[in-house]
C-alpha angles and dihedrals in degrees: 000000000000114000121234109257117234111224124209130185094197141022096268097108129168119263091251089066097047120098090036141142106267128201112195126193149080092275089195105186093002087237132180092283091056090042088058088058092052094050091052092046089055089055089053090049091053093051098040105028090226126142121253119232135181126214113197137160136235123227098027103255092238089058090047094054095040108047089182092064102095111147101052115108125099090194133014123233097264091052092051093051089052090052091050088050089053088054093055100244115165098216143008127207110201104192116198106235105219137146095278095050091045090060096054114122116242089234090055094045087056100040103035101033113022095035109027102029106028098025088206117197101189123022119196115199136158124242094258095050109137127177143165132044112339089359088283095150123080143159092280091058092048091053089049089058096048097101097042093047099039095232133116122228116222112199110169121192112268117264115256131196118188088352091303121120108233109231141155088248092056092046090050089053093048092050092046091052095048095249089136097154092060092042092052090048091053090047091048088226139047114293108247143183131207122216146150117251112246132195111259138180094286091237092140092051091051093057095043101263110096113200143193109236117217129179116233093221114175095340120123109270104248120209106293112251148068124325140182106237144182115219129203134184115234094271092053092223098124125041121199124191116222151148125257138195119207115191150055098304095235093190087067095038094242122168104193122081112239139170111228118189126192112197121212118231094002130122123175145080117289100168112142090007120128114240133188111216116197116197109220104166139008107228107179145330122272114262140173117253127209092235147340096276091057090048090049089054092049092048090053090055091046089052093055090054094045094050091056093055112104 
């Protein structure tokens, strides 16, 4: 049975969660490399009987420092928390990354937060972990502080597949380039986005393929085109297979990127409902058609492919 995860928005945690195993990072995508850390943390938990906690940041620091960076996330915050839950963590600290926090000295972060407030016993971080004002803190500094702060730094080697280090940066690149199969392998699940269905211009309905329209928000911009998808309501009880178009809909001269999803064997109103859309196969690139009839013919071909995807 999976424990209920306690969620904190600051470092004021209950005594029962102090002196724990802490994993610190952005954990965007919670990919195989991250999952390796969680598995190792579970082994430590079994041997030490300590709790497991995650410290993560919102927004992702890179997005905070670069306001123009919009389409960047593999997973949104609610998805990350669900993934942490699936990995049996006991608590999650989501620290708002703002101007004040960005100015904290690395020495103060370690002394005042990790040591005095959290009283961490084991701290799991990746090689590229940086923290503190101007990213001055690193793994070497954390290890230097081990004796003074009575914690142990766990810094496993990054996970490699085919001599390639699995990272969030790599997965973003794969999704952007349409290499969905490899991205999904590295995530150990289908890449998915969450979004609320909005009322559109009813263009899909007019050509015989009604769609649910979802804004892309801060998610990474996947390769524009047509995908086979699986769609869930928020409770994940029912799964519907479908086909989705991600793009600008050039046949209709649209300028705003949108995800349009056509569900197979479904009838009903999903406006203002949250959907989880899993991308299972990239079918083709987005292209402009000479007219609606040509588009209809292409969609019929796309549907045949999508319906065969497991």
